[in-house]
N, C-alpha and C positions, 0 to 999 in steps of 0.2 A: 404236316407232321402230326403225330398222334401220341397220346399217352395211354397207358393201360388203364389208369385211373385219373380222374380229374378232380382237383380241389374245387371248393366253392369259389365263386367270383370274388367274394370279400376277403379271401385268404391272402396274406402277405407272404412273399418268398424272401429268403435271404440269399443274395447273390453278390459275390465279391465283397462279402462282409457288410453289405448294405441291405436294409429292408426295402423291398420294392412294392409299391402299391399297384394292385391290378388295375389296368386301364380298361380293358374289355376282353371278353372271351370270344375268340374266333372259332365259331362252332365247326365250320367246315373242316378245319385242320386239327381240331381237337387239342389246341393248346391256348395258353393265355398270352395276350400282348401286353407288355409293360412299358412304361416310360423309363426304361432302363438306359444306361449309357455305358459305352465301352471304349476304352482307349486302345488303339490298335497295337501299341507296343506292350500292352499287358496281356499275358496269356498263362492261365493256370491249366496245366495238363498237356501242353505241347510247347516245344522249344520254338523260338522265333528270333530271327536276327534283330539286333537293336536298330531302330530307325531313328535317325537324328533330326529329320525334317520336322518343322512345326506342324505341317499338315497332318502327318501321321499321328501326332499326339492329340489331335482334336477328338473330342468326345463324339460318339455316334449313338443316335437313338437306335435301340435294338428291341427285338422281341425275345422274351425268355421262355424257353420250353424245358419242361422237366420230364424225364423218362425213368422208370424204375430200372435198377441195374440189371435185373434178370430179363427185362424186356428188350435189352439192346442186342443187336445182331453181333455175331462173331465177326471180328474185324472192324467194328464200329470206330475204334480209335484210329486206325489207319485212314479211314475215310474222313473222319473229323480233322485229323492233322493235315491232310491234303487240302481241305477246305479252308482251314485256318491259315496255313502257310501261304495260300494262294496258288498251290499246285493245281487246284481245280477252280481257278478264278476265271469264270466265263460269264459273259453277259446274260446268258439264258439259264444259269444255274443259281439257285438261291444260296447266298453266302452263309457261312458259319464264321462268326468273328472270334469265338472262344468258347471254352467250356470249363466246368469244374465239377468235382465229385463230392457228394455228401455221403461219405462211407457210413457214418453212424446211422443215418436214416434210410440208406439204400436208394438214394436218388442221384441222377446225373443232370446237370443243368447246362443248357446250350444257349449261347447268345447268337441269335439269328438276325439276318437282314429283314427288316419289317416290310410289309407289302399291303396293298389296298384291298384286294379281293381275290377270289378264285375264279377260274373259268366257269365253274358251275354257277356261281353267283351272277356272273355276267349273262350267261345263257338263259337263266330263269328270270332275268330282268331286275334282280335285286341290286346289282351294281350298274350305275349309269355314268361312270366317270370316264376319264381319258383312256383311249385304247390305241394301239398301233393300227395302221391300215391293214386290210384283209391279207394282202400278200405277206406283210411283215409278220402277222400272227402265225400264219402257217409255217413260214420259214423259221421263225424263232423257236417254235415248238419242236420241229424236227431237228433243228440245229442243236438244241439243248440235249435231246435224247441221243443224237449222234455223238456228241461230245462225251457223254457218259460211256458209251460203248467203246469209243476210241481209248478210254482210260480203263477199260476192262471192268466197268461197273454196269450191272444190269439193274434197272430200277425195280422191276418185278411187281409194281402196283400202280401203274399209270392209270389215272382216271381224272375226271374234270376237277376233283378236289385238290389234286396234287400238281396242277398247272396253275400258277398264281400270276397276278398282275401287279407289277411294281410301278404304280402310277406316280410315286414320289420321285422316281428317277427321270432324267431327261437324256435320251428319249424314253418314253414309257416302254417297258419291256415285259415279255412273257418269260416266266422262269419255271424250271422244273424243280420241285421240292420233294421232300420225304423219300430219301433213298439212302441206304447204307448205314442207318443208325438204329432203327427200330424193327423188331421182328414182325410186329403185328400191323403196324401202320394204322390207318384210320378204320380199316375193315373190322378189326377186332372190337373196337369201341361200338361200331354200328351194330355188330352182331349181338353185343351185350344189351343194347337198347331195345332190340327186337322190334315189336310193333309200335314203339313210341317214336318212330321216325317217319317222315313223309315218304311217299312212294318215289318222289324224285331223288331224295337223298339216298334211299335204299338202293337205287340203281347205281350208286357210286361204289358199291361193294366190289371187291376184286374179281369175283366170279363172273361179273357181267362184262368184263373188259378183257378177258383172256380165254384162250382155248385150253389152257392147262388144267389138269385135274388136281393140281397141288395148290388150290386156292387157300387152303387152311394150313399150309405148311408153316411151322415155326421159323424155318430158315428162309422162307420166301422162295421166289421163282428165280432160277439162275439162267434160263434160256432166253437169250436176247431176242429170239424170234417173237416171243410173246410181247415184248415191248413194241415191236414193229406193228403187230396187229392192234394192240391197244392204242398206239399213236394214230393209226388210220381211223379208228373209231372216234377218237377225240377230235380229229380234224373235221370229220363229218358232223359231229355233235356241235362244234363251233359254227360251221357254215350254215347249219339248219337251225341254230339257236335252240338247241336242247333236244333234238331227235336222236335216238340211238340207231345206229346203222343196222342192227340185227333184230329190231322189233319195237313194240310199243309199250310193253310191260315186262315185268320180271319173268313171267312164264314163257312168253313168246321169245324173249331175248335168249334165254338159256336153250330153248328148243332149236332156234335157228343157228346159234353158235355151234351147237353140236353137229348140225347138218352143214355148217359152213355156208349158210345161205343169207347173204346181206339183203334182206327183203326191201329195205328202204333206199338202197343205192340209186334206183331210178328216180328218186326224188331230187337228185342233184343233176343239173343240166350236163349232158354229155360233153357239151362244148366248154364247160368250165375248166380252167387250167388245172384244177385239183382233182378232177374226176378220175383220170387214168392213174395218177399216183396213189390215190386212196384205194382204188380197185385192186391195184397190184400189192399194196401193203397188207391187205387182209388175206392175201393168198401168196405168202412168201414162198420162194422156190427152195429154200433150205440153206444149209450152212455154206459159207463161202460166197454167198451172193446176198446183197441186201437192197431191197427196194427202198429202204429208209434213206440211204445216201442218194439214190437216184431221185427220189421225191424231193430231198433237200436241194439238190442241184436245180430241179425244175422250178421250185419256189424261188430260188435265188435269181433265176432268170426273170421271174415275174414281178420282182420287187418294183414298187411304184417309183422309187428313186433310183435313177441310173446316172452314172458319172462318166463323162468322157475325159479321161485323164490325158488325152492327147491335145486337149484344148485348154490351156492354162490361161485364166483371166487375170490372175494377180496373186501376190504373196503377202502374207501378214505375219504378225508376231507369233501367232499360234498355229498357223497352217497355210495351206494353199487354197486358192479358189479356182474351180474348174467349171466349165459349162456342163450342164446335165439336163435330164428330163425328169419331171415329176408329173405323174398322171398324164403323160403325153405332151405336156407343155415345157418349153425351154425355161430353165432356171439356172441360177448360179449356185454351185455347191461348195460350201466351205468345208474342207476336209481337215480334221485335226486328229493327231495321234492320241489315242486314249491312254497311252502309258506315260504321257508327259507329266512332269512334276507340277504343271499348271492345271491339273485335272479339276481342282476345286474352282478355279476361275472359269474354265470352260463350262462346268456345270452351272455356275451362276449366270453366265451369259445365256445359256439355253433356257434356263428356268424363267428368267426375266423377259427375254426377247419374245418368247412364244406367247406371252400374255399381252403384248403390245399390238394395237391395231389402229393405225393412223396413216392418212394419205401421205404425210411427209416423213414417215419412218419406214425404212425398208422392212417388208413383211417377211417374217420367218414362216415358211409354209409347212415344213415338216422337219423332224429330227429322227435320224435312223442310224443304226450301226452299219458299217460296211459289211459286205458279204463275208469277208475273212475276219471280221471282228477286230481289225487292227485300228480302225478309224471311227470317229464319230463324225457324222455328216449332217450339215445344216443346209436344207434346201431354201434358198432365198429367191425372192423375185429378181429376175434378170433385168439389169439396167444398162444404159447405153455407155456409161463411163463415169468417171469421177470428176469433180471440179478441177482437180489437178490435171487430168487428161484434157479437159476442155481448155485450160489455160495454155496448153501446148497443142497448137492446132494440128501438129503432125500425128498426135495420138488420138484425136477425137474425130469421129465421123458420124455422130448421132444427130438427133433432131435439134432444131434451133431452140434456144432457150427463150423463156418468156422475158418481158421487160425486166430490167435490172431490179427495180423496186419490188417486183413480184417475186423474183428469185430470193431476195433477202427476206421478204415476208415469209416465204415457205420454209426457209432454213430455220428462222426464229420460231416459227409455228411448230415444226417437228421437234426441235430441242425443248421448247416449252412444254410440249406434250409429255416428253420423257420426265421432265421435272414435276409435272402435275401428277405423275404416278409415283411420286416420292423416290425418284432415282436421279443420280447425277451421272453424266456421261464420262467425263474425265479425259476424253481423247478426241475433242473436236478439232478437225484439220481438213484441208481440201480433199485429201485422199479418202476421208470418211463421209463426204457429201456426194451422193450419187445422183445421177440424172436419169429419169425414167425413160423407157423406150416408147411409152404410150403418149398420146396427145389428148388434151393439153398436157404439156410437159410439167412434171412435178419434181422438185428437189427433195431428196430423201436422206435423212440422217441414218448412218449405218455403223456397223462394228461396235457392238456393246460388250466387248471383251473386258473393259475396265469399269463397267457400270457398277454403281454402289448404292445401297439403300440410304435414304436420307430421312431425317426427322426434323420437322420445322425448317427444312431447306439446309440442314447441317448434316455433315457426315463425318464419321470417324475414319481414320486411316492408319494402317500399320506400315504401308509403303506408299511412296509417291509414284503414281501410275500416269502414263501418258507419253506424249512426244515433246521433247524439250523446247523445240522452236515454237510451239503453240501453247505452252503452259502459262498460267497466270503468275505474276511476280511473287505472290505469297507462297505459291507451291515451289517455285524455283528457289526461293530464299531458304526454305527448309532444307533443300538438297545441298546448297552451297554452305550453309551453316554447319550441316552435318559433316561435310567433307573436311572441315577444319578440325572437327573433334575426333572423328573415327571413320574407319572404312565401312563400318556397319551402321545401318539405320537404327535409331533408338526404338525401343519396344513400343513406345507410344508417341505419336506425332500430334501436332496441333490439329484441331478439327478444321475441316474445310467447309466451304459453302458453295451453293450452286452458282454463285457469281463468278467462280473460276471458269465455268462454262461460258458465261457471258463474255468474259475477256477473250477467250479463244474464238468465239464466234465473231466478235468485233474484228479480230485480226483476219478471219476468213472473209468477212465482208469487204475489207479493204483489198485483200488479195483478189477477190472476184472483180471488184469495180475497176481495179488497175490492171486486170488481165495478167495476174501472176506475181505481184510484188507484195512482200511482207511489210507491214507498217514499221517494223523495228529493224529493217535492214535487208540488203540484197544478199549478204554473205550469211549462209546458214550457220557458220561457226560463231559469228559475232552476235546473232540474234538473241540467244538466251541471255548473254551479258547485258545487251541493250535493254531487254525487258526488265532485268533486275535493277538497272540504273535509271529506268524510266526515260529512255531516250528513243522515242519513235521517229527515227531519222527520216525514213521515207515518207511518212505522213507529214512531217514538218516541211520536208522538201517539196512535197506536192502542193502544200498550201502557199509556200513562199514563191516558188519559181515557175509553176506552170500557168500559162496564160489561159484565160477563160475560153478562147477559141482554139486552143491546142487540141490536137486529136485525142490526147490522153487526158484532157482537162475537162471532161464532160460530167464529172460527178457533181450533182447539185450540192450547194453549200450545206443544205439541211442534212444531207446524208453524212457529210464529213463531220459535222457537229455531233450527229448521232453516234458515229463510230468513236469519236473522242470520248463521249460519255461512257461507251461500252468498255474502253480500254484504260479507264482511270486506274492509276497505280494503287490507290487505297480502295479496299473492297467497299467500305461504307460510302464512298463517293461514286461508286460505279452504278450505272443504271441497271435495272433489272429487265429481264426479257418481257414481262407483261407491258412495260412502258415502251419497249422497242416495238412490240407488235402494234400497240396503239398508234404510235407515230407513223409507222410504215403504212398502216391501214388508212390513216388520214391522208398520207401522200398519194396513195393509190386512188382513193376516192376523188381527190382534187384533180388528179392527172387525167382520169378518164372515167366518167360515171358509167359508161357502157360496160366497164369491167366488173361492175358490182352486181352480184347475183344473190338471189334468195335460195338457201339450201335447206332441205329437210334434214333435221338431225334424226337419223334413223336408228342407229345401233347404240346410242349412248345410254338409253334407259333400260330397255328390255322389260318384258312383263306388262301387265295392265295397270298402269299408274295414272292417278289423277295428279296434275301438276299445277303449281301456283308460284308466282314470283313474290318475293318479299317486298313490302311497300316502301322501304327506305334503304335497304342494302342489296348488294348483288348476291342474293341467295335464292335458290330454286328449291322448293319443297316438292318431293315426290312421295306419294303414299299409295299403298295398296293394303290388302288385309293382313299382310305379313310383315311389311317393312315400312319404315319412315326414313327417307334419305334426304340429306341436304347437300346441294352442290353449291360451290362458291367460286368466284374468280376475282382478280384484282381490278378488272375493268370490263366493260361490255364489248370491247373490241376483241377480247379473247374468244376464239371459237369454243362452242360448248363441248366439243370433244376434249378440250384441254381443261375443263373445269374440274375442280377437285371435290371428292366426296368429303364433306366436312364432318358429318355425323351419320351413323347408320344405327337405327334401332330395329332389331328384328323380333320376331315372335310376338307381334302385337296381339294376335288372336282375336281380332275384331271382324265382324261383318261377313263371315262366311267366305265370300269370294270377290267382293267388289266394294270400292269406294265410290259414293255417288256425288259427294261434294267436298270441297277443300277450300278454306278461306282463312287468310291472315286477319288479325285485328288491325286497328288503325295505325298502331305504332310498331307492329311486327313482334310483339312480345308474347303473343299467343296464336295458336293455330288450331282451327276447328275442323273436324271431319265428320261427315255423315256416312254410315255404312248401310249396306243393303239389309242387314238383319235388324234395322231400326235403332241401332245404337248411335248415339251422338257423343263425341269425345272432344275435349279441349286439352291441348298440351301447352305447357309453358315453353318459351324459347329463350335461350338455347338449352336449358336444362332438360326439356322434354319430360317434365313431370306431369302426370295427369291431374288437371285441375277440376275437370268436369267429366262425368261419365254416367250416362243414363240410357237405358233401353226402353223405348216407348212401345206401347202395345199395338198401335194401329198404323202409324205413319212412318214412311221413309223420310229422310231429310235430303231432298235433292237441291235445296237452296239454303244458304246460310248468309245472313247479313249482319255485319258488326256495326255497332253504334259509331257515328263519326267522331265522337269526342270521348266517350266513356270506354276505356279499353277492355272492361270486363263484361260489357253488356252486348248481347247478340240475340238475333231472332232466327229460328229455324222452321222451315215449312216444306211442303211438298208441292210441286207444280200442279199436281192433280187437284189441289185444293184441300178444304176441310179446315184444319186448325193451324195457327201459328203459335209457337211457344217462345216467349221472351224469357231468356235465361241470364243468370248472373254467375259467371265462372268463379268469382271471388267467394261465393257461398255455396257453390256446387248445387244449384237448385234452379227450378223453374219458378219465376216470380209472377208471371201472369200468362193467361191463354186467351186468344181471340178466335172466335169460331167463324167458320164458313169463309175461308180466305183463299184467294187465288194468286194474289201478288202483294208484295210487301216492300216498303221503302222508308228508311229513317229519313226524317226531314229536319231534325234538330236533336239536341242532346236529350230532350224529354218527349219528343213527339215522333209518332210512327204512323205512316199512312198504309192502309190496307184496302184492297179491292175485294168485294164480295158480291154474291148473289143474294137477293132478298126473297127470291122465289115467287115474286109477283109479276104481273104483266108489265109493270113499269120498268123492269130491267134490273140493273145492278146498282151498286153504290161504291163510292170511295169514302172511307171514313178516316178521320184524323183523330187519333187518341193521344191524350197527354198524360204522362205519369208524374205524380207529385215528386218534388225534389228529394224529400227525405223519406218517402214511402213509395218505392217503385211498384209495389204490388197493387197500388190504387191507381186505376186508370179512369179517365172520363172522356167522353166524346166531345170534341170542341168544334168539329166541322164535318159537313157531309155534302158530297156531290153525287148527282145522279147521272148514270151513263147507260149505254146500251147493255145488252145481256152480258157480254164478256169484256173483261179488262185483264189482259194477260201480262202487261208490263207497266211499271211505274218508274218515273225518273224525276229527280229533284235537282234544280239548279240553285245553288247557294247564291250565285251572283245576282240572279233576277228574282229570287224568291218565288219562282213559279214551279208548279208540279205538272208534269205531263203524263198522260196515260194513253196506252195504245191497245187496240184490239177491236174485234167486231166491226171492221171496215171503217175505223175512224181514229184520228189522233186529236186529243183535246188538251189544251193548255189552261191550267187553272191558277187563279190568284187566291190567296187565303182570305181576301177581303171581298170576294164576290161569289155568288151562288151559281152563276153560269160561266161557261168557258170564255176566257179572254180571246182565244183563237181556236179554230176548229177546222179539221180537214176530214172530209168524208170520201172514202174510196168508192168507186163504182161497184155496185153489187154484182156478183157473179151469177151465173146460172145456178138454179137451185141445187142441181146435182153436184155442182162444184163447190158449194158453200162450205162444206166441212173440210175441203182441202185448202181453203184459203189460209195462207201463212200470215199470222197477225203479229209481226215483230217490227220493232223500230229501234233506232239509236239516236241519241241526242248528242251533238258535238259540244261537250262541256270542257273546252280547253281554257287555259288561263293565259294571261299576257296579251290580251287584245287591246290594251291601252285605255280601258274605261274604268279602271279600278278607282281612280280619284274622283270620278263623277258620281259614284254611289249607285244605288239601285235604279233610280230613274234614268240615269244615263245608260246603264246596262240594258234596260228594257227597250231602249230606242235603237240599240245597235244590232244590225243584221248579223254580225259575227256570232251573236249568242243564240241564234234561233235556226240553226241548220239541223234538219232532221233527215234521216235516211230510213226507208222502210221497204219491205218486200211484200209484194202481192202476187197473185196468179199471173199478172201481166209483166212482172219483172222487178228490177231494183230501181227505186226512185229516190230523189232528194226533194225536199220541200222547205221553203223559207217564206213565211208569211210577210216578212218585211222587205223582201225583194220586189222589184218593180212588177214582175210578171205574177207573182204570188201563186203560181200554179206548179204542181209537181213536175219535175224534169226527169225523164227516163234516162238511167245510166246504162241499163242492160235489159234485154228481154229474157235473161236467164231465169228459169223457174225453179222452184223447190229449194231455194236457199233458205237456211233455217236459223242462222244467227248472224247478227251484225255487230260491229264495234268500231268506234273511232279510236285512233291512237291517243295517248294521254296528252300529246302536244297538239292534237287536232289536225295533223298534217295528212293523215291517211285514213281511209275507210276500208274495212275488211269485211267480206261476206263469205260465208262458208256453208256448204250443204253437203249432202251425201255425194262424195266423189268430186266436189267442186270447190274451187278456191279462187277468189278474185280480190284484187286490191286496186283502189283508185287514189290518185293524188287530189287532195281537197283544193289545192291552189288553182288548178285548172280543170279538175274533174276528168283528167285523162286516165284511162285505164292502164295501170302499170303491169299488171299480171293477169293472166287468165289461164288457169291450170285445169285441164280435164283430168282430175286425179281419180280415175276410175278404180284404181286398185290400191289407193292409199287407205281408204276407209270405206266400210260398208255399213257403218252405223251412223246414227244421228249425232251431229255436233251439238253440244249443249252450251258451250260458251267459248269466247275468244278473249284473250287479254294480251296487252303489250307489257314488256318489262318497263317499269317506271324509270325514266331517265330524263335528266335535264339537258342532255347533249342535243346539239342541233345537227349532228352528223348522222346521215342516213345509215351508214355502215354499222352503227351501234345498236340498231333495232333488232329485237328478237320477239317472236310471236309465239303464243301458246294457244293451242286448240285442244280442248277436251271433248272426247266423244263418249257416248253411252256404251258401256261394256266393251271397250276396245282400248287399244293403245292410244294414249294421248300423244299429241305431236308438238314438237318444238321446231320452229323454223328460224333461220338466222341469215343475215346478210354475209356474204363472203366475196372473195375475189378470185376470178379465174380468167385465163385468157381464152377468149372465144369470139366468134364472129356473131355479133348481135345486131339485128336490124333495128330500125327506128320505130317500129310499130309493134303493138302487142301481138303475141302469137299464142296459139293454143297447142299444148303438148300433151300427148297421151302418155301416161305413166303406167308402169307395170309393177305389180305387187309381188315381192319375192317370198312371201309367207304363204301358208296354206290358205287358199281362198275358201271362204264359206259359200255355201249354196245360196244363190239369190235368184229366186224365180222371176223377179221383175226385170232381170237383165238378160235379154235374149242375145245380146252381142258380146257377152263376156268371154270371148275367146282370146287367150293370151299366150304368148310364148313364155317359156321358162327362163326369163331374163331377170337379173338382179335389179331391184328397185333403185339401188344407188347408182347403177350404171345408166339407167334410163331417165331418172328424174332430174329435170333441169328447170328450176324455177327462176326465171330470168327477170332481172330488173332492167327495164328499158328506159332510155332517156326520153 
């Protein structure tokens, strides 16, 4: 929609007696968008029936457009009144909520439905947001134009600027705008701007989209045939992302329009379902026959979502569920009447559900309008049945369910995921727990009709929603108390918490385990009363009367106790879902270790992040050049998909395009990052205030090492060598610099070890520098060791007070009291041509709790537990312990080109990672637990591995972090799935579902286009 004249963006408008601040100018449509609000039962300028419902009184955000009185078309008021009253209320027509006239100043103001972009902006790549699928776009455009014609309205100026995208709605809709109000539309404004517009925008002038000679008429074009031609051109413009059907520039378009020669039509495949409709639309046969309606029917048939109304799957409070097809696959289609009074609830369900993506939540695949616009349709993944169906054997014929404990785990996991997205479900019951058709079978939480936003796990409520038999007592009590007072619910009800969902899921747990019995009674009528009275009759009966060997008495006592904690009468005494998941995970692990698997967390982060776990809390920091995100969870048993975003800092504007290093300080109060533009930054945590920020002229910072006791002191350097900068974040400054460094390690509060080259034939040096207690800028050399040319890694053992160095085909262990190594291992030299390919990395098993703490340093130095080393050479992966009887390296694998090693913090596992390789061993028996041929997980060098720090002895609580150079970092975690797992390590080829980069070294990189998540199975083997 357009104005004859435009105010400056800073100008305020007065609308409905209120001054409105301009939010932004939408150039394409020639009007301003405001954060205006409109009550539907207010209408200045058109009569409207009084609406009593609270929903209609809700304020709506609107766009405000003003038009000069003389620029309005004759009959504008009739069109506006039809739009306001709802007589022209159509999903593909832009709404007008109201209008008012400013007679004194000669303006008319219109409150319009806001939208996100125009078709023009989408086709030129400016808009990259949500869009309907292709068949929906074509259908909705022709459907909107057809609707205008059926109401005797000719648009007269159809072009890509007047087809808009309402992305804020669910489903996302295409809408026709700018008809019946203004004489000139956008064309007059473009003509006034003359040469000050781009060639692309210029092509949106009326004359390039019609065969009419009346393109400058003040009253517009009244021949509906011209709309059909323009619509055909617009459809082609959309399908070709910006190409005009009749030419490439303004001159050729006008020439070919005159000749009726669609020169670009061959650019559309003749087999495309839109080819014939578009070809016919630009050659209309005349009055009484419209190719537009025929095209609309053709596109209706091609809609991706098809519903079989003859196959009813179920009924719900808001509609029916049918079987259907979406993009050729069978789906369940939830069909809801769009005219229902519950429209706001339906909109909320769609908006929240479409954002959820979890294996234990039913996936919403698409949202669309029915072809007749009577229904809103939700395409959901098709499942085998509900938990209620399963309890009734006559109704269920789907796949066999997993073990009981795993079923409960999956239900809790899906519901907790919903909670982690700041939502409460409010209607957990057996009918809303679905069973997947795929194997391994997954339980899926469904029906988000009553979902509500939460804040700190609390939600406000104006009504009590849900099903009485499965409601928590605190919610039922509000209902019963209110019945005593009045028939109407009070305007404001007590706040609720997500623990009401915990209560409902506890009841569902018992229902499942007992194959169909509610813990509060068999009689549905008496169940709500028993819940309010805290009388779990059936659960008590089960505990008292069923024998342990009874066919129905197989529920482990631990699960009964867990359910009792979940259905506690008082919310504050009720267990939360995080603890439920933790207890169930422990049961699963103890029940069968072969069910425990390692899973790649693939879609949780997105983007190229460097990631690091907090040293003392369950917090994961993720940083790139734009964002700093912190994820958190209640315990490590919570899958990472359910972790919550704690803090998000955007627009960091550091580093150009990559983070090279990310490290927490010793107590987790500060976080340091090195960026590719040579900037080094330190933030405080959790405030995230910048404590230190400097850009260095020469070096990147690929490594950062914090002092083990001083939380403000850290060293930063580059793996390529040169200088190490010792910095103090408390004073925001560099306090000292050490030259010619390749490796760095703090060995005490005031001492730092550095490896360097001295440039002589004698090789390199390891130097120990000490800083004065009260003057850190003063350093003195206190110890020096000589080694071969290269020393790439240093490691310090506080328990033994030994320093280990690795590189150049040797590992040396040094004491601060001797000049020569206490122990030494030399690798066999390789062929000269292979020398530069030798990977010189090692890891020292620095675990605690070996039992030698009371014996002091001397006892620690005599224990073999403290001297296990792992290293990688061209011959494979080896372990070495000089205190063991053999004293010779032991080969673990002949795998080559692994590039980083790490022991878990508890010392129980060794991890090795290389390009496309991932391996784990158990230290207890050095049995290889995993071997992954991760050919398409990463094509970059891994730079470090780390475990989440945890005191737990449970394997299932482990999570691994692998950071790569210039690639997605990876988080891996243990999970539980039912599968057939052999007792020996297996190698699995995995496939990458992102755009593979070219890799000249890989001659066998031929892959099928299969999702990584479907193919990747990282198995933990007993």
